[in-house]
OpenMM code with the backbone's topology and positions (N, CA, C; nanometers):
from openmm import Vec3, app, unit

residues = "GLN VAL HIS GLU ALA ALA ARG ARG CYS LEU GLY PRO GLY GLN GLY GLU LEU ASP ARG ALA ALA PHE GLU GLU LEU PHE PRO TRP ARG THR GLY TRP ALA GLN ALA VAL LEU THR GLU GLY LEU LEU VAL PRO ALA GLY ALA GLY TYR ARG PHE ALA HIS GLU GLU VAL GLY ASP TRP ILE GLN SER THR HIS LEU ASP LEU ASP ALA ALA LEU ARG ALA LEU VAL HIS ARG TRP HIS ALA GLU PRO GLU GLU ASP GLY GLY ARG VAL PRO".split()
positions = [
    Vec3(13.6227, 24.1889, 10.0835),
    Vec3(13.6393, 24.0934, 10.1903),
    Vec3(13.5137, 24.0089, 10.2088),
    Vec3(13.3972, 24.0669, 10.1887),
    Vec3(13.2723, 23.9932, 10.2052),
    Vec3(13.2614, 23.8827, 10.1002),
    Vec3(13.2987, 23.9128, 9.9774),
    Vec3(13.2955, 23.8107, 9.8730),
    Vec3(13.3955, 23.6989, 9.9022),
    Vec3(13.5111, 23.7335, 9.9516),
    Vec3(13.6099, 23.6319, 9.9861),
    Vec3(13.5593, 23.5476, 10.1033),
    Vec3(13.4947, 23.6085, 10.1991),
    Vec3(13.4365, 23.5335, 10.3111),
    Vec3(13.3319, 23.4354, 10.2589),
    Vec3(13.2484, 23.4782, 10.1669),
    Vec3(13.1457, 23.3911, 10.1092),
    Vec3(13.2099, 23.2752, 10.0347),
    Vec3(13.3142, 23.3028, 9.9591),
    Vec3(13.3837, 23.1971, 9.8852),
    Vec3(13.4412, 23.0939, 9.9812),
    Vec3(13.5011, 23.1397, 10.0885),
    Vec3(13.5615, 23.0471, 10.1848),
    Vec3(13.4557, 22.9665, 10.2605),
    Vec3(13.3379, 23.0209, 10.2758),
    Vec3(13.2292, 22.9471, 10.3417),
    Vec3(13.1821, 22.8296, 10.2568),
    Vec3(13.2138, 22.8287, 10.1290),
    Vec3(13.1753, 22.7188, 10.0409),
    Vec3(13.2593, 22.5938, 10.0630),
    Vec3(13.3681, 22.6071, 10.1369),
    Vec3(13.4556, 22.4938, 10.1595),
    Vec3(13.3959, 22.3925, 10.2553),
    Vec3(13.4791, 22.3014, 10.3042),
    Vec3(13.4303, 22.1988, 10.3959),
    Vec3(13.3683, 22.2609, 10.5208),
    Vec3(13.2755, 22.1913, 10.5772),
    Vec3(13.2095, 22.2409, 10.6973),
    Vec3(13.0635, 22.2711, 10.6716),
    Vec3(13.0072, 22.3489, 10.7577),
    Vec3(12.8645, 22.3786, 10.7513),
    Vec3(12.8375, 22.5214, 10.7055),
    Vec3(12.9180, 22.5714, 10.6146),
    Vec3(12.8978, 22.7062, 10.5638),
    Vec3(12.9468, 22.8136, 10.6572),
    Vec3(13.0404, 22.7762, 10.7423),
    Vec3(13.0958, 22.8715, 10.8377),
    Vec3(13.2343, 22.9179, 10.7942),
    Vec3(13.2697, 23.0326, 10.8447),
    Vec3(13.4025, 23.0889, 10.8248),
    Vec3(13.4774, 23.0685, 10.9553),
    Vec3(13.5896, 22.9954, 10.9530),
    Vec3(13.6601, 22.9708, 11.0786),
    Vec3(13.7194, 23.1005, 11.1322),
    Vec3(13.7544, 23.0997, 11.2587),
    Vec3(13.8031, 23.2220, 11.3251),
    Vec3(13.9284, 23.2789, 11.2597),
    Vec3(14.0202, 23.1923, 11.2214),
    Vec3(14.1441, 23.2406, 11.1590),
    Vec3(14.1148, 23.3125, 11.0280),
    Vec3(14.0271, 23.2550, 10.9458),
    Vec3(13.9907, 23.3191, 10.8188),
    Vec3(13.9165, 23.4495, 10.8437),
    Vec3(13.8256, 23.4496, 10.9424),
    Vec3(13.7527, 23.5721, 10.9764),
    Vec3(13.8500, 23.6832, 11.0141),
    Vec3(13.9451, 23.6512, 11.1015),
    Vec3(14.0403, 23.7525, 11.1476),
    Vec3(14.1371, 23.7953, 11.0380),
    Vec3(14.1632, 23.7055, 10.9432),
    Vec3(14.2472, 23.7424, 10.8291),
    Vec3(14.1738, 23.8420, 10.7391),
    Vec3(14.0455, 23.8164, 10.7142),
    Vec3(13.9667, 23.9024, 10.6252),
    Vec3(13.9188, 24.0300, 10.6924),
    Vec3(13.8869, 24.0207, 10.8211),
    Vec3(13.8309, 24.1344, 10.8951),
    Vec3(13.9123, 24.1551, 11.0226),
    Vec3(14.0319, 24.2148, 11.0097),
    Vec3(14.1206, 24.2291, 11.1260),
    Vec3(14.0576, 24.3139, 11.2373),
    Vec3(14.0747, 24.2653, 11.3601),
    Vec3(14.0234, 24.3397, 11.4758),
    Vec3(14.0959, 24.4733, 11.4901),
    Vec3(14.2256, 24.4746, 11.4616),
    Vec3(14.3057, 24.5967, 11.4832),
    Vec3(14.2615, 24.7127, 11.3947),
    Vec3(14.1996, 24.6818, 11.2816),
    Vec3(14.1564, 24.7886, 11.1905),
    Vec3(14.0105, 24.8281, 11.2106),
    Vec3(13.9402, 24.7509, 11.2957),
    Vec3(13.8001, 24.7822, 11.3208),
    Vec3(13.7020, 24.7093, 11.2308),
    Vec3(13.7542, 24.6355, 11.1311),
    Vec3(13.6654, 24.5652, 11.0384),
    Vec3(13.5833, 24.4572, 11.1075),
    Vec3(13.6456, 24.3803, 11.1945),
    Vec3(13.5733, 24.2714, 11.2624),
    Vec3(13.4564, 24.3267, 11.3420),
    Vec3(13.4819, 24.4298, 11.4191),
    Vec3(13.3751, 24.4892, 11.4994),
    Vec3(13.2645, 24.5462, 11.4108),
    Vec3(13.3012, 24.6078, 11.3006),
    Vec3(13.2018, 24.6654, 11.2097),
    Vec3(13.1136, 24.5576, 11.1480),
    Vec3(13.1739, 24.4488, 11.1031),
    Vec3(13.0988, 24.3395, 11.0413),
    Vec3(13.0008, 24.2784, 11.1413),
    Vec3(13.0464, 24.2612, 11.2656),
    Vec3(12.9599, 24.2031, 11.3683),
    Vec3(12.8533, 24.3016, 11.4148),
    Vec3(12.8887, 24.4271, 11.4318),
    Vec3(12.7928, 24.5285, 11.4766),
    Vec3(12.6826, 24.5486, 11.3738),
    Vec3(12.7182, 24.5483, 11.2470),
    Vec3(12.6186, 24.5658, 11.1414),
    Vec3(12.5361, 24.4394, 11.1176),
    Vec3(12.5767, 24.3292, 11.1774),
    Vec3(12.5005, 24.2061, 11.1657),
    Vec3(12.5184, 24.1335, 11.0338),
    Vec3(12.6280, 24.1585, 10.9659),
    Vec3(12.6540, 24.0863, 10.8418),
    Vec3(12.6904, 23.9419, 10.8721),
    Vec3(12.7817, 23.9240, 10.9654),
    Vec3(12.8218, 23.7914, 11.0121),
    Vec3(12.7922, 23.7824, 11.1609),
    Vec3(12.7669, 23.6605, 11.2079),
    Vec3(12.7400, 23.6365, 11.3494),
    Vec3(12.8231, 23.5173, 11.3958),
    Vec3(12.8575, 23.5149, 11.5255),
    Vec3(12.9293, 23.3982, 11.5778),
    Vec3(12.8447, 23.2724, 11.5601),
    Vec3(12.9113, 23.1624, 11.5246),
    Vec3(12.8433, 23.0337, 11.5065),
    Vec3(12.9425, 22.9223, 11.5358),
    Vec3(12.9209, 22.8512, 11.6429),
    Vec3(13.0126, 22.7431, 11.6786),
    Vec3(13.1531, 22.7949, 11.6979),
    Vec3(13.2461, 22.7369, 11.6254),
    Vec3(13.3870, 22.7767, 11.6373),
    Vec3(13.4246, 22.8852, 11.5366),
    Vec3(13.3271, 22.9417, 11.4670),
    Vec3(13.3568, 23.0428, 11.3667),
    Vec3(13.2451, 23.1434, 11.3523),
    Vec3(13.2187, 23.1820, 11.2293),
    Vec3(13.1171, 23.2828, 11.1984),
    Vec3(13.0398, 23.2385, 11.0748),
    Vec3(12.9174, 23.2853, 11.0616),
    Vec3(12.8358, 23.2586, 10.9439),
    Vec3(12.7613, 23.3863, 10.9088),
    Vec3(12.7060, 23.3897, 10.7879),
    Vec3(12.6263, 23.5043, 10.7478),
    Vec3(12.4997, 23.5087, 10.8323),
    Vec3(12.4653, 23.6253, 10.8822),
    Vec3(12.3484, 23.6399, 10.9690),
    Vec3(12.2203, 23.6073, 10.8945),
    Vec3(12.2120, 23.6468, 10.7712),
    Vec3(12.0942, 23.6203, 10.6887),
    Vec3(12.1341, 23.5191, 10.5824),
    Vec3(12.0819, 23.3985, 10.5962),
    Vec3(12.1199, 23.2885, 10.5084),
    Vec3(12.0990, 23.3228, 10.3615),
    Vec3(11.9921, 23.3939, 10.3304),
    Vec3(11.9635, 23.4277, 10.1907),
    Vec3(12.0714, 23.5184, 10.1324),
    Vec3(12.1187, 23.6117, 10.2108),
    Vec3(12.2254, 23.7021, 10.1646),
    Vec3(12.3531, 23.6215, 10.1427),
    Vec3(12.3850, 23.5335, 10.2376),
    Vec3(12.5029, 23.4489, 10.2227),
    Vec3(12.4936, 23.3613, 10.0991),
    Vec3(12.3763, 23.3004, 10.0776),
    Vec3(12.3564, 23.2158, 9.9591),
    Vec3(12.3742, 23.2958, 9.8306),
    Vec3(12.3188, 23.4160, 9.8291),
    Vec3(12.3265, 23.5013, 9.7093),
    Vec3(12.4717, 23.5362, 9.6778),
    Vec3(12.5469, 23.5772, 9.7789),
    Vec3(12.6871, 23.6138, 9.7560),
    Vec3(12.7686, 23.4896, 9.7190),
    Vec3(12.7426, 23.3782, 9.7864),
    Vec3(12.8158, 23.2559, 9.7567),
    Vec3(12.7884, 23.2070, 9.6150),
    Vec3(12.6678, 23.2295, 9.5669),
    Vec3(12.6331, 23.1816, 9.4328),
    Vec3(12.7202, 23.2437, 9.3247),
    Vec3(12.7743, 23.3606, 9.3503),
    Vec3(12.8618, 23.4233, 9.2515),
    Vec3(12.9971, 23.3535, 9.2433),
    Vec3(13.0266, 23.2685, 9.3420),
    Vec3(13.1554, 23.1989, 9.3471),
    Vec3(13.1409, 23.0482, 9.3290),
    Vec3(13.0208, 23.0022, 9.3030),
    Vec3(12.9943, 22.8598, 9.2946),
    Vec3(13.0356, 22.8035, 9.1592),
    Vec3(13.1053, 22.6932, 9.1623),
    Vec3(13.1395, 22.6189, 9.0412),
    Vec3(13.0224, 22.5245, 9.0174),
    Vec3(12.9319, 22.5622, 8.9286),
    Vec3(12.8080, 22.4890, 8.9084),
    Vec3(12.8307, 22.3446, 8.8650),
    Vec3(12.9244, 22.3203, 8.7756),
    Vec3(12.9518, 22.1838, 8.7313),
    Vec3(12.9966, 22.0962, 8.8487),
    Vec3(13.0867, 22.1460, 8.9298),
    Vec3(13.1351, 22.0689, 9.0442),
    Vec3(13.0235, 22.0476, 9.1464),
    Vec3(12.9412, 22.1496, 9.1669),
    Vec3(12.8307, 22.1367, 9.2624),
    Vec3(12.7302, 22.0324, 9.2162),
    Vec3(12.6976, 22.0324, 9.0874),
    Vec3(12.6045, 21.9320, 9.0358),
    Vec3(12.6607, 21.7911, 9.0490),
    Vec3(12.7897, 21.7767, 9.0207),
    Vec3(12.8517, 21.6447, 9.0369),
    Vec3(12.8430, 21.5999, 9.1825),
    Vec3(12.8707, 21.6905, 9.2744),
    Vec3(12.8696, 21.6553, 9.4161),
    Vec3(12.7287, 21.6261, 9.4666),
    Vec3(12.6313, 21.7007, 9.4193),
    Vec3(12.4951, 21.6860, 9.4707),
    Vec3(12.4130, 21.5794, 9.4000),
    Vec3(12.4329, 21.5626, 9.2708),
    Vec3(12.3478, 21.4729, 9.1934),
    Vec3(12.4199, 21.3440, 9.1565),
    Vec3(12.5305, 21.3579, 9.0923),
    Vec3(12.5963, 21.2420, 9.0333),
    Vec3(12.6592, 21.1485, 9.1357),
    Vec3(12.6910, 21.1961, 9.2542),
    Vec3(12.7521, 21.1063, 9.3525),
    Vec3(12.6537, 21.0009, 9.4000),
    Vec3(12.5252, 21.0242, 9.3837),
    Vec3(12.4235, 20.9285, 9.4280),
    Vec3(12.3960, 20.8225, 9.3214),
    Vec3(12.4460, 20.8410, 9.2028),
    Vec3(12.4246, 20.7448, 9.0949),
    Vec3(12.5555, 20.6738, 9.0654),
    Vec3(12.5729, 20.5581, 9.1271),
    Vec3(12.6962, 20.4809, 9.1066),
    Vec3(12.6836, 20.3974, 8.9803),
    Vec3(12.7949, 20.3510, 8.9331),
    Vec3(12.7957, 20.2639, 8.8156),
    Vec3(12.7256, 20.1328, 8.8500),
    Vec3(12.6468, 20.0770, 8.7593),
    Vec3(12.5811, 19.9475, 8.7844),
    Vec3(12.6853, 19.8376, 8.8043),
    Vec3(12.6527, 19.7432, 8.8936),
    Vec3(12.7411, 19.6286, 8.9142),
    Vec3(12.7249, 19.5323, 8.7961),
    Vec3(12.8126, 19.4355, 8.7885),
    Vec3(12.8095, 19.3415, 8.6770),
    Vec3(12.6778, 19.2649, 8.6704),
    Vec3(12.6127, 19.2377, 8.7869),
    Vec3(12.4895, 19.1621, 8.7852),
    Vec3(12.3673, 19.2498, 8.7565),
    Vec3(12.3897, 19.3756, 8.7215),
    Vec3(12.2810, 19.4657, 8.6861),
    Vec3(12.2238, 19.5436, 8.8023),
    Vec3(12.2738, 19.5209, 8.9237),
    Vec3(12.2240, 19.5948, 9.0401),
    Vec3(12.2892, 19.7307, 9.0515),
    Vec3(12.2367, 19.8107, 9.1383),
    Vec3(12.2941, 19.9434, 9.1629),
    Vec3(12.3654, 19.9438, 9.2954),
    Vec3(12.4727, 20.0142, 9.3011),
    Vec3(12.5445, 20.0337, 9.4252),
    Vec3(12.4807, 20.1516, 9.4953),
    Vec3(12.4399, 20.1379, 9.6209),
    Vec3(12.3713, 20.2502, 9.6899),
    Vec3(12.4611, 20.3684, 9.7100),
] * unit.nanometer
topology = app.Topology()
chain = topology.addChain("A")
for resn in residues:
    res = topology.addResidue(resn, chain)
    for name in ("N", "CA", "C"):
        topology.addAtom(name, app.Element.getBySymbol(name[0]), res)
């Protein structure tokens, strides 16, 4: 469940797990939600939850990261095709 939570945090947003996803992965009725929060793995953040220790979250998320897609999103989106007059599109 922790790996799935990390994978879902990679989606849109600020690296948070929304409440519905949290409750799906860590149901309150089974005690998982309380255990995760009591142990300090995840903490409330805005309208959802995030990893309490950013480094741990980053490490777990890295196992689910599509490196090619991440590089395209982070690097290549800033380099647009040159315009016909030789200028760059910002």
